Every structure is written in structure tokens, then in C-alpha cells.
C-alpha positions as CSV (number, residue, x, y, z in Angstrom):
1,M,17.6,-28.5,-19.2
2,M,18.9,-25.0,-18.5
3,D,19.8,-24.1,-14.9
4,Q,21.1,-20.6,-15.6
5,V,21.9,-18.4,-18.6
6,E,25.3,-18.3,-20.2
7,F,25.5,-14.6,-20.9
8,T,27.3,-12.0,-18.6
9,Q,25.9,-9.0,-20.5
10,M,22.2,-8.6,-21.3
11,K,23.0,-7.8,-24.9
12,D,24.4,-11.3,-25.5
13,G,21.4,-13.2,-24.3
14,T,19.5,-15.5,-26.6
15,K,15.7,-15.9,-27.1
16,E,15.8,-19.2,-25.4
17,E,17.6,-17.7,-22.4
18,Y,15.2,-14.8,-22.1
19,E,12.2,-17.2,-22.3
20,F,13.8,-19.3,-19.5
21,L,14.3,-16.1,-17.4
22,T,10.7,-15.0,-18.0
23,R,9.4,-18.3,-16.7
24,H,11.5,-17.9,-13.5
25,E,10.4,-14.2,-13.1
26,V,6.7,-15.1,-13.5
27,A,7.0,-17.9,-11.0
28,F,8.8,-15.5,-8.6
29,T,6.0,-13.0,-8.8
30,K,3.6,-15.7,-7.3
31,G,5.3,-15.1,-3.9
32,T,4.7,-11.4,-3.8
33,A,1.9,-11.4,-1.4
34,D,3.9,-13.5,1.1
35,R,6.9,-11.2,0.8
36,L,4.8,-8.2,1.5
37,L,3.2,-9.8,4.5
38,S,6.7,-10.6,5.8
39,A,7.8,-7.1,5.2
40,L,4.7,-5.8,7.0
41,V,5.8,-7.9,10.1
42,D,9.2,-6.2,9.9
43,L,7.5,-2.9,10.6
44,D,7.3,-4.0,14.2
45,E,11.1,-3.1,14.3
46,G,10.5,0.3,12.7
47,L,9.9,3.7,14.2
48,S,9.4,3.9,17.9
49,G,8.0,6.6,20.2
50,Y,4.3,6.1,19.3
51,K,1.9,4.1,21.5
52,V,1.8,1.4,18.8
53,T,4.3,0.0,16.4
54,R,4.2,0.7,12.7
55,L,2.8,-2.8,12.3
56,G,0.2,-2.0,14.9
57,H,-0.7,1.2,13.2
58,S,-1.0,-0.6,9.8
59,L,-3.2,-3.3,11.2
60,Q,-5.4,-0.8,13.1
61,S,-5.7,1.4,10.0
62,A,-6.8,-1.6,7.9
63,T,-9.2,-2.8,10.6
64,R,-10.9,0.6,10.7
65,T,-11.1,0.4,6.8
66,W,-12.6,-3.1,6.9
67,R,-15.2,-2.1,9.6
68,D,-16.2,0.9,7.5
69,G,-17.3,-1.6,4.9
70,A,-14.7,-0.4,2.4
71,D,-13.8,-2.7,-0.5
72,I,-10.8,-4.9,-0.9
73,D,-8.7,-2.4,-2.8
74,W,-9.2,0.1,0.1
75,V,-8.4,-2.4,2.8
76,V,-5.2,-3.8,1.2
77,S,-4.0,-0.3,0.3
78,T,-4.5,0.9,3.8
79,L,-2.8,-2.1,5.3
80,L,0.3,-1.5,3.1
81,H,0.2,2.3,3.0
82,D,3.3,2.6,5.4
83,I,5.2,-0.4,4.2
84,G,8.0,1.8,2.9
85,D,8.8,3.3,6.3
86,I,11.8,1.1,6.9
87,Y,13.3,1.2,3.4
88,A,12.2,4.6,2.1
89,P,11.7,7.0,5.1
90,Y,11.7,10.1,3.1
91,N,9.3,8.9,0.4
92,H,7.5,6.0,2.1
93,D,4.2,7.0,0.5
94,E,5.6,6.8,-3.1
95,Y,7.3,3.5,-2.3
96,A,4.1,1.9,-1.1
97,A,2.1,3.3,-4.0
98,T,4.6,1.9,-6.5
99,I,4.0,-1.6,-5.0
100,L,0.3,-1.2,-5.1
101,R,-0.2,0.6,-8.4
102,P,-0.3,-2.4,-10.7
103,F,-2.9,-4.3,-8.6
104,V,-5.4,-1.8,-7.2
105,R,-7.8,0.9,-8.4
106,E,-6.1,4.2,-9.4
107,Q,-8.1,6.0,-6.7
108,C,-6.4,3.9,-3.9
109,S,-2.8,4.1,-5.2
110,W,-3.1,7.9,-5.6
111,C,-4.3,8.2,-2.1
112,V,-1.5,6.1,-0.8
113,Q,1.1,8.0,-2.9
114,T,-0.1,11.4,-1.6
115,H,-1.1,10.6,2.0
116,G,2.2,11.9,3.4
117,D,1.4,15.5,2.2
118,F,-2.2,15.2,3.3
119,Q,-1.2,14.1,6.9
120,M,0.7,17.3,7.3
121,I,-2.7,19.0,8.1
122,Y,-2.5,17.4,11.5
123,Y,1.0,18.1,12.5
124,G,2.9,20.3,10.0
125,H,2.4,23.5,12.1
126,H,4.1,21.8,15.0
127,V,7.4,20.9,13.2
128,G,7.9,24.0,11.0
129,G,6.3,22.3,8.0
130,N,3.5,23.4,5.7
131,A,0.2,22.2,7.2
132,N,-1.5,22.9,3.9
133,K,0.9,20.9,1.7
134,R,-2.1,19.0,0.4
135,D,-3.5,22.1,-1.3
136,K,-1.2,21.5,-4.3
137,F,-3.5,18.7,-5.2
138,A,-6.7,20.8,-5.0
139,G,-9.0,20.0,-7.9
140,N,-7.8,16.4,-8.3
141,I,-10.6,13.9,-8.6
142,Y,-9.3,12.0,-5.6
143,F,-8.5,14.9,-3.3
144,D,-11.5,14.4,-0.9
145,D,-10.9,10.7,-0.9
146,C,-7.4,11.1,0.4
147,A,-8.5,13.7,2.9
148,Q,-11.0,11.1,4.2
149,F,-8.5,8.3,4.0
150,C,-6.2,10.2,6.4
151,K,-9.0,11.5,8.7
152,R,-10.8,8.1,9.2
153,W,-8.2,5.6,8.9
154,D,-4.6,6.9,9.1
155,Q,-4.3,9.8,11.6
156,S,-6.8,8.0,13.9
157,S,-4.9,4.7,14.2
158,F,-2.4,5.0,17.0
159,D,-4.6,3.8,19.8
160,P,-3.2,0.8,21.8
161,D,-6.7,0.1,23.3
162,Y,-8.4,-0.3,19.8
163,D,-9.7,-3.8,19.1
164,T,-7.3,-4.3,16.1
165,L,-7.7,-7.4,13.9
166,P,-4.6,-9.6,13.4
167,I,-2.5,-9.9,10.2
168,E,-4.0,-13.3,9.6
169,H,-7.4,-11.6,8.9
170,F,-6.0,-9.6,6.1
171,A,-3.6,-12.2,4.5
172,P,-6.2,-13.7,2.2
173,M,-7.1,-10.3,0.9
174,V,-3.4,-9.5,0.2
175,H,-3.1,-12.8,-1.7
176,E,-6.3,-12.1,-3.7
177,V,-5.1,-8.6,-4.7
178,F,-1.6,-9.6,-5.7
179,A,-2.8,-12.6,-7.7
180,R,-4.5,-10.2,-10.2
181,N,-3.0,-9.5,-13.6
182,A,-0.7,-6.5,-13.3
183,Y,-2.1,-3.3,-14.8
184,D,-5.4,-4.8,-15.7
185,P,-7.6,-1.9,-16.9
186,D,-10.7,-3.5,-15.3
187,V,-8.8,-3.3,-12.0
188,I,-7.1,0.1,-12.3
189,R,-10.4,1.8,-13.4
190,A,-8.7,5.1,-13.9
191,G,-10.9,8.0,-12.8
192,V,-13.4,5.8,-10.9
193,R,-14.3,6.6,-7.4
194,E,-15.6,4.0,-4.9
195,P,-16.9,5.1,-1.5
196,L,-14.6,4.7,1.5
197,V,-17.5,3.9,3.8
198,R,-20.2,1.4,2.8
199,S,-22.3,-0.9,5.0
200,P,-20.2,-1.3,8.3
201,R,-18.8,-4.7,9.2
202,S,-18.5,-6.0,12.7
């Protein structure tokens, strides 16, 4: 029974060794949801100065998404949209989108990937930035979706008095999404738009 491979350079690996590694890698992917939930908790140690922590903001954003009746792809994408803040502060949106892209609808991962530029509409003029940075995406099929994502769920979710749901409420949804087959066309559904707001939940 093999415990580890013999090679020290990838070019020297055998078919048996790569099959062994593939089994290990597939097994490792089963823990992705739990690792992401742990990383989300780490956001509590992230950027300060706001009235809520980054974890609080993430949970509040997801709570608003959930209460708007959005589907699971929207909810999980909103929950994880800022997960890159600690590790990729200059491109946190791209970081989060890269994690989500194999497992959620293209509409959602695109909005996560571009939300940093869209958020500039609210504060860019205060910091010498381009408040209209999002205009470079004009004409994209998901432009209005990202504008609404930011307006309804992201920029509005820094309220310490909001009745935010706990991470335990969202954990089963994260597990469900990351148990999907990566890049399944029936999940990615390129070009498909689902509404952000459906029948509100309590």
C-alpha cells in the first residue's frame, strides 16, 4: 500500500503514483466547504474601522440575500464575496470569484468578481477614485445584476443593529454548493440570469 510517491520531480511520476495522488486530491476537495467556513470566521480578525467586522458584513449581506428570496447560488456567493479580504486585499473580488466560479452560476461569480469596481459608485469620489469605474462593463448581460447586488446586499450591510443570521444558518448551503461537480454546465448556466429578489423569506 502506497503512503506517498517516490518521485521528487513531477516528470518522473508513474501512472500508479498519479492515480494515488488523484484519489488523495479528490478526498481533500470534500473538505472545501468546511475550510471556507473557517476562513470566513477568520474575517472577524480582518479590517477594522467599520461598525461591523468583515464577518459581520458577510453574514449581514447573506442574510439580506436570503430574506429577499434569492436562490442558493446568490446566497452563498454573497456570503463569500469578501472572503479574499485577508489574503488578497488588492483583488479580493477576483479571489472570491475564483473560488466560487466552478460551483455557482456564471451570473453570480461574475458579480462577485466585479463588485469592487461597482462599489466605487458609493465612495470613489471621496478617495480620489473613479466613481464610475463600473461603466467599463456597460452592455454586459450581468451589469444590472451586479449594480443591484451592490445596492441591495453589499453597500447596505454595515449595520450593527440589523438582525443578522448566524453562520450556522448558512453552513448547510455552503456544503450543498461545494458538493456539486465542478464546472457542471447545468450549474454554470452561462448567460442565464436569475432574479435577485423573489418571494421574501422571514
